[in-house]
C-alpha positions in Angstrom: -20.1 -26.8 36.6 -19.1 -24.7 33.9 -15.4 -24.3 33.3 -14.9 -21.0 31.3 -12.1 -19.7 29.9 -12.1 -16.7 32.1 -11.8 -18.9 35.1 -8.8 -21.0 33.5 -7.2 -17.7 32.5 -7.7 -15.4 35.5 -9.4 -15.3 38.9 -9.1 -11.6 39.8 -10.2 -10.5 43.2 -10.2 -14.2 44.5 -6.7 -14.3 46.0 -4.9 -15.8 43.2 -2.2 -14.4 40.9 -3.3 -13.5 37.4 -2.1 -15.7 34.6 -0.9 -14.9 31.1 -3.4 -15.5 28.2 -2.6 -18.4 26.4 -4.2 -17.3 23.0 -2.7 -14.9 20.7 -4.6 -11.5 20.3 -6.4 -11.5 17.0 -6.1 -8.8 14.3 -7.0 -5.5 16.0 -10.7 -4.5 15.5 -11.2 -1.3 13.5 -14.5 0.4 12.9 -15.1 3.8 11.3 -12.9 6.4 13.1 -12.1 4.2 15.9 -9.0 3.7 18.2 -6.9 0.7 17.8 -7.0 -1.7 20.9 -4.3 -0.7 23.8 -2.6 -3.5 25.5 -2.5 -2.9 29.3 0.8 -3.4 31.2 0.1 -6.9 32.2 -1.0 -8.0 28.7 -4.3 -7.8 26.9 -7.4 -6.9 28.9 -8.9 -9.6 30.8 -12.2 -7.9 31.8 -13.6 -4.9 29.9 -16.6 -2.8 30.1 -18.3 -2.0 26.9 -20.8 0.8 26.5 -23.1 1.0 23.7 -23.9 4.8 23.3 -26.2 7.1 21.3 -26.0 10.8 22.3 -24.8 10.3 25.7 -22.4 13.2 26.0 -24.0 14.3 29.4 -23.4 11.2 31.2 -20.8 9.1 29.3 -17.6 10.5 31.0 -18.8 9.9 34.4 -19.9 6.3 33.6 -16.5 5.7 31.9 -14.5 6.9 34.9 -16.3 5.1 37.6 -16.2 1.7 35.2 -12.5 2.2 34.9 -12.1 1.4 38.6 -13.8 -2.0 38.3 -12.3 -3.4 35.0 -9.0 -3.3 32.9 -10.4 -1.4 29.9 -13.6 0.5 29.1 -14.6 0.5 25.3 -17.4 3.0 24.1 -19.2 2.0 21.1 -20.5 5.4 19.6 -23.4 4.6 17.4 -23.4 7.6 15.3 -24.0 10.2 18.0 -24.9 13.8 17.0 -23.2 15.2 20.1 -19.9 14.9 21.8 -20.3 11.5 23.1 -16.9 10.1 21.6 -15.0 13.2 22.5 -16.1 13.0 26.2 -15.6 9.3 26.5 -12.0 9.5 24.8 -11.2 12.4 27.2 -12.2 10.3 30.2 -9.9 7.5 28.9 -12.1 5.2 27.0 -11.2 3.4 23.8 -13.6 4.5 21.1 -15.3 2.3 18.4 -17.6 4.7 16.3 -20.2 4.2 13.7 -20.4 7.1 11.2 -24.2 6.8 11.1 -26.8 5.5 13.7 -27.1 1.7 13.0 -29.2 0.6 15.9 -28.7 -1.0 19.5 -28.1 -4.3 18.2 -25.4 -3.1 15.9 -23.8 -1.3 18.6 -23.8 -4.7 20.9 -22.4 -6.6 17.9 -19.5 -4.1 17.8 -19.0 -4.5 21.4 -18.8 -8.3 21.0 -16.3 -7.7 18.2 -13.9 -5.2 20.0 -13.9 -7.4 22.9 -12.8 -10.4 20.7 -10.1 -8.4 19.1 -8.9 -7.0 22.5 -8.3 -10.5 23.7 -10.6 -10.1 26.7 -11.8 -12.9 29.0 -14.9 -11.3 30.3 -17.0 -8.4 28.8 -19.5 -6.4 30.7 -22.1 -4.3 28.9 -23.4 -1.3 30.8 -25.4 1.4 29.6 -23.8 4.9 28.9 -26.7 6.9 30.2 -25.7 6.6 33.9 -28.7 4.1 34.8 -26.4 1.3 35.8 -23.9 1.5 38.8 -20.4 0.6 37.7 -19.5 -0.5 41.3 -21.8 -3.6 40.8 -19.7 -4.9 37.9 -17.8 -7.2 40.3 -21.2 -8.7 41.3 -21.8 -9.6 37.6 -18.5 -10.8 36.9 -18.0 -13.2 40.3 -20.2 -16.1 38.8 -18.2 -16.5 35.6 -14.9 -16.3 37.6 -16.2 -18.9 39.9 -16.9 -21.3 37.0 -20.7 -21.1 37.8 -21.9 -19.3 34.8 -21.2 -18.1 31.2 -23.4 -15.3 30.8 -24.7 -13.2 34.0 -27.8 -10.9 33.8 -28.0 -8.0 36.2 -31.7 -8.3 37.1 -33.7 -5.2 38.1 -36.5 -7.5 39.2 -34.6 -10.1 41.5 -34.8 -7.8 44.5 -37.4 -5.5 44.0 -36.4 -3.5 47.1 -33.3 -2.3 45.2 -35.2 -0.6 42.6 -35.9 3.1 43.1 -38.1 4.9 40.6 -38.7 2.3 37.6 -41.8 3.6 35.9 -44.8 1.1 35.9 -44.9 0.9 32.2 -41.4 -0.1 32.0 -41.9 -2.8 34.7 -45.0 -4.2 32.8 -43.1 -4.3 29.6 -40.1 -6.1 31.3 -42.5 -8.8 32.6 -44.3 -9.6 29.4 -41.1 -9.8 27.4 -39.6 -12.0 30.1 -42.6 -14.0 30.3 -42.4 -14.5 26.5 -38.8 -15.8 26.9 -39.6 -18.1 29.8 -42.7 -19.8 28.7 -42.3 -23.5 28.0 -38.7 -23.4 29.0 -36.8 -25.1 31.9 -34.2 -22.2 31.9 -35.9 -18.9 33.0 -34.9 -15.5 34.0 -36.5 -12.6 35.7 -35.3 -9.7 33.7 -34.8 -10.6 29.8 -34.3 -7.1 29.0 -31.4 -5.7 31.3 -28.6 -4.4 29.4 -26.3 -4.9 32.2 -24.7 -8.1 31.7 -21.3 -10.1 31.8 -20.4 -12.4 29.1 -17.6 -15.2 29.1 -15.0 -15.4 26.3 -16.9 -18.6 25.1 -20.1 -16.6 24.6 -18.1 -14.0 22.6 -16.4 -16.5 20.5 -19.5 -18.7 19.8 -22.6 -16.7 19.4 -23.6 -14.7 16.3 -25.9 -11.7 16.5 -28.1 -10.7 13.9 -30.8 -8.3 15.3 -30.1 -4.6 14.7 -32.4 -3.4 17.3 -33.4 -3.8 20.9 -34.3 -7.5 20.2 -30.6 -8.3 20.5 -31.0 -8.5 24.3 -33.4 -11.5 24.0 -31.6 -12.8 20.9 -28.3 -13.7 22.8 -30.4 -15.1 25.8 -32.2 -17.3 23.4 -29.1 -18.6 21.7 -27.2 -19.1 24.7 -30.0 -21.2 26.4 -30.3 -23.3 23.1 -26.7 -23.8 23.2 -26.5 -25.1 26.7 -24.7 -22.3 28.2 -25.2 -21.5 31.8 -27.1 -18.4 32.5 -27.3 -16.8 35.8 -28.8 -13.4 37.4 -27.6 -11.2 40.1 -29.5 -8.4 41.6 -28.6 -5.0 40.5 -29.8 -1.3 41.2 -31.0 0.9 38.4 -31.5 4.8 38.3 -34.0 6.3 35.8 -34.1 9.9 34.8 -35.8 12.2 32.5 -32.8 12.2 30.3 -33.0 8.4 29.7 -34.2 6.5 26.6 -36.2 8.6 24.1 -37.7 5.4 22.4 -41.4 5.2 22.4 -42.3 2.5 25.0 -45.3 0.9 23.1 -43.4 0.7 19.9 -40.2 -0.5 21.5 -42.0 -3.2 23.6 -43.7 -4.5 20.6 -40.7 -4.8 18.4 -38.9 -6.6 21.2 -41.8 -8.9 21.9 -41.9 -9.7 18.2 -38.2 -10.4 18.3 -38.8 -12.8 21.1 -41.2 -14.8 19.2 -39.1 -14.8 16.0 -35.9 -16.1 17.7 -37.8 -18.7 19.9 -39.3 -20.0 16.5 -35.9 -20.2 15.0 -34.8 -22.0 18.0 -37.6 -24.6 18.0 -37.1 -24.8 14.2 -33.5 -25.8 14.6 -34.5 -28.7 17.1 -36.7 -30.1 14.2 -33.7 -30.2 12.0 -33.6 -27.4 9.8 -30.0 -27.0 8.5 -28.0 -24.2 10.5 -24.9 -22.8 11.3 -22.7 -22.8 14.4 -22.4 -25.3 17.3 -22.3 -24.8 21.0 -21.5 -27.0 23.9 -25.0 -28.4 24.0 -25.6 -28.9 20.2 -26.5 -26.5 17.4 -27.5 -23.0 17.4 -30.6 -21.8 15.2 -28.8 -18.9 13.6 -28.1 -19.9 10.2 -31.7 -20.6 9.2 -34.3 -17.9 8.5 -37.8 -17.6 9.9 -39.2 -18.0 6.3 -37.4 -21.4 6.0 -38.7 -22.5 9.3 -42.3 -21.8 8.6 -41.9 -23.2 5.0 -40.9 -26.8 6.1 
């Protein structure tokens, strides 16, 4: 059974008193126009919700307010929004990390990881800022990590289809294709490799280096976590879809993510053949230091 740092440091909601963090908080994370990390009364945040956002002024404040009821602190990563996303999120009580220009979803997730590490958090939950995810379900994602049963928990939209309400058919098909590419040939499988509603243990935050700048980051972190022997679990979640959701073209988006799956799986296979790589996990080395060209050139 996995024994994560989060379990050793804190068992929130399981009837035990919270323990003080043993690690010293690292140097505060600062980005372009961001807030400084704010310690809470009992110390550095133990569970945070991180919202990667781009032009989500309409929904972000309500998502922040609802998430604050479930976690110790909410961080909004504003990826160069051209509307009032940062102002709305700050007014609702979130800490802001702002990119001056739009860098892409992958860069926003990287900033989420960096901010969580700087805040000394034990568990980070990523949740979309467009009101698709339900913050009340955060506890469901965090629970397996607190019990020591997982290092990374994915909120699956396909685990219990009855919980879905209005997922478009083309989106469901795309999720199934990308998830099949992630699963094929592996003993560790998931039902929803594209869900952005996830919980990460401190070990994941400290160990995995993300490189994809786009939506492929969602499968990159899963492939690297699987390669390194981290325990991945899924829990069922609900999801709301609305007309003001993602503006990405579903075809080009799906193709880019599918190519990212192929790329990162190739890198993972390459590392097993002995290409020099960087970083080590609990089950071996992670193929995040080699390039795809180096792999194919062997």
